[in-house]
N, C-alpha and C positions, 0 to 999 in steps of 0.2 A: 066218424067211424074209424077212418084211417089213423087219426091222431091217437085214438084209444088203442088200436092195434100196435102202433109204434111204441106207446108207453108200456104196454104189456110185454112186448118183445124185449125192450131195453131192460125192464124190470127183471125178466127171467134171465137175461144175460148176466146181470149183476148178481143175482142170487147164485147162479152156477159158478161165477168167479170166486165165490167164497169157499168152494170146495178145493181139495187138493187135486193135483193132476191125476193121480191114481184113482181117486173117487170119481172124477169126471169121466175117465175112460171106462170104468166099470159100469157107470150109468149108461154111457153110450153103447157099450156092448149089449146091455140088457135091452135097451130100446131097439137096437138093430135086430136082436133075436125076436122080439115081439113083432116087429114089422115083417120079418121073414115068415114066421110061423102063421101069421094071420093072412098071408097072401095079399098084403097091401099093394097099392099102386107102385111105390118105390121098389118093392120086391119084384114085381112083375117086370118093370123096366130094366132092373138090374139083370134079371135072368135073360131077358131078350137080348140085351147088349152082349152079355158074356157068351150066349149061344152063337150070336153072329160073329163075334171076334175070335172065338176059340173052337171052331167046329172040329178040329183034330183031337180035342180032348173028349174023354168019355162023359156020358151024362152025369155019372156020379161025381166026377171031378168038377164039372161045371156047376153042379148044385152046391158043392162044398165051397167053391170059390165065390159064388153069388152070396151065400149065407155069411161068409167071413167078410166079404166086401161091404155088405150093408152094415155090419157092426162097426167096421172101421170108418165108414162114412158118417155114421152117427157120432162116433168119437170126435171126428174132425169138427163137426158143427158145434158140439158142446164145448170143445176146447177153445172156440172163438171167445167165449166169455173170459177165459183166463188170458188169452193173448191180447184181447182188446182192453181189459180192465186192470190187469196187473201192471205195476210199474215196468217200464221197458227193460230195466236191468234184470228184473225177476223173470220176465218172459225169455230174454236172451240167455238167462242162466239155465234154461232147459236144453240148450245146445251142448251136447256131449263131445261132438267131433265134427270137423268140417273136412270133407274129402275133396281132393282135387282143387283146392283154392288157388293153386298156382295158375290154373286156367284163367281165373278172374284177374289175378295180379298181372299176368302177361298181357291180357286184353287191355287193361287200364294203362299199362306202361307203353302200349303201342300208340296212344294218343288218338286212336280212332273212337268213334262212338260205339257204344255197346248196348245190344238188346239182350235182356235176360228173359228167357221163356220160363214161366212158372206154371206147369200143368196142374190140373186138379188132382194132385197126387200127394198123399201124406198131408201134412199141415201147411197148406200154401200161405196162410196168413203169417206163420212164423218165418217162412222163406222171405216174404216181402219185408218183414220187420228186420230180419238179419241183414238183408241187402242194403236197406236204408241206413243201417248202422255203419256200413263200410264206406258209403259215398253218397253224395247228393244224387237224387234220382227222381224220375217222374214215373208214375204208374198209371197205365190205362185202366179205367174201370167202367163198368156199366152201372148206372144209378139203379137202386132197388125199385121194385114196383110200388112199394109204399113210400111215397116221397118224403114223408115225415121222418123216415129212418135215415135219409141221406145225410142230414146234418150230423147226426150221431156218428155214422160210419166214417164220414170225412174227418171228424175230430179224432177218433181213435186210431184210424189208419195213418193219419198225418202227424201224429204226436211225436214221431221220431225225426220229423223234418222232410219226409218225402212229399213231393207234389202230386196231387191226384188230378188226373186229366180225363174228362168224360169222353165217351165214344161218340163225338160229333165232329163236324168239319173243323171247328176251331181247335178242338183238342188234338186232332190228327196233325194239323199244321204246327201246333206247339211241339209235338213229338219230333217231327222232322227237324225243326229248329234246334232242339236240344242235341240231337244226334250229329248234326252238322258241326256243332261246336265241340264235339268229342265227349258229350255227356252220356248218362246211363238211363235207359228206359226199361221198365218192366211190363211184360205183356202176358196175359193168360192166352195161350195159343190154341186151346181146345174149346173155346166158347163158339156156339153156332152163330155166324154172322147173319145179317139180313141178306136177301137175295143178291143185292148189288155189291155186297162187300166180300163175297166169297167165290170159290171155285170148287167144283166137285173133284176130289181126288181120293184115293183109297186111304182108309184108316183101318188097320188090321184086315185089309182086303175088302172092306165094305165102302162103297162110294159115300163120302161125307162132305157136306158143304163146309169149307175150311177157309179161314181168313187169309186174304192175300196182302193185308197191310204189312206184315213183317217182310215179305218178299219185296214189296214196293220200297220200304224204308231201306233195306239192304242195297237195292239197286240204285236209289237216288243219293244215299249218303255214304256208301262204302262201309257201313257199320259191321262190326263183328257180332256173333250171336253165340250165346251159351244157354244151357238149361240149368235150372236149379230146383231141387225139391227137398223137403224135410221128411225123412223117414222116421216113423214112429217106432220107438223101442218098446218092448213089452213091459207090463206091470208099472207103468208110470215112471219109467226110468229116463224119460226125456227123448231127444231126437238127434239124429245124425243128418247134417246138411250135406248134400251131394251136388257138386258142380259137374256137368257133363258137356262135352263138346257136341256140336250138332252134326247131322249128316251133311257131308260136303255138297250134296245135291241142292241144299237150301241156297247156296251161293250161285246157282245157275242163273243165267240171264233169261232163260225161258221161264215164264211165269208158272206154267203147269208143273214143270219139273221142280221149280223152287218150292212151291207149296207142297208137292209130294215129299220133298226133303224135310219140310217142317213136320209133317205127320210122322215120317220115319223117325225123326228126332224124339217126338213125344212117345212113340211106340217103344223105343229103346228104354226110356225112363220107366214106362209102365211095366215093362217086362222085368225090371229089377225088383219091383214089389207090387205085383198085380192085385193083391188083396186091398191095397191102400189107394187104389184109383177110384174116382167117383163114378162108378158104373151106373148109378141111378139117374144120371143126367141123360136127357133125350138127345144124344149126340147125332142121331140119324133122323131127326124129325123133319128135315127138308128132303124132298124127293125129286129125282129126275123123272121126266115124263116116261111113263110106262114101267116104272120101278114099283116093286112091292112096298106097301106101307107097313112099317114094322110095329107101330104103337097103336 
């Protein structure tokens, strides 16, 4: 059954890749609108997260943000067909501008290892592809639930030469080794870790189980850290890549403070383009004792 699901998924990805970027985004916007208006599970999770993270905004503002966000999230997932299936040069041709690239150049010139945080913001697949076009790098990834998809995803994500490292003990050791040699590592900083791999710190004021791996790597290797995201332009006009420095608190020797700095760094990126963050992800699915369950 899983093999059939994997084949269907890859087939759909390849069909979508035949469309233009503008057409893909129109389809994504339509699907997002349908999900919102039908009160789907992704719509409910999106609204819950936005209500939690933006209590200072009016109900009407939160409703509008949630509806727009769901459309942008659907665009992101459909765009994967293009980013994964198009030639690398064609995908990279979608980049219209790169802001603050000097931050990356300065970090590489320092000779230190570099950790690039790629939040679930805008088109993170394009961010990873662009980064791997600049330098050899390793990217930490979580294998898909459907194992038969893993081979396909490894092939398309690694076709520009990046090394994919799974989220297990051997993979983590590999990341430390790369950073100690002055290499580059890419990490999704806002995935919910298992209970042993995280610490609860605020994310938009809400306690969130957050990875401590980045803080540990910084402490042990002295690596520098940057954020990178790909902002979607309207009407299929491409993307703007944005490098951002992280909150200085991330470099703290205190683990809780450092992880708090990680979340602050992600928050600053999200506030640049809040509609393009993946709010339908159950970011607060882990709970501290005595805390309210949100989902």
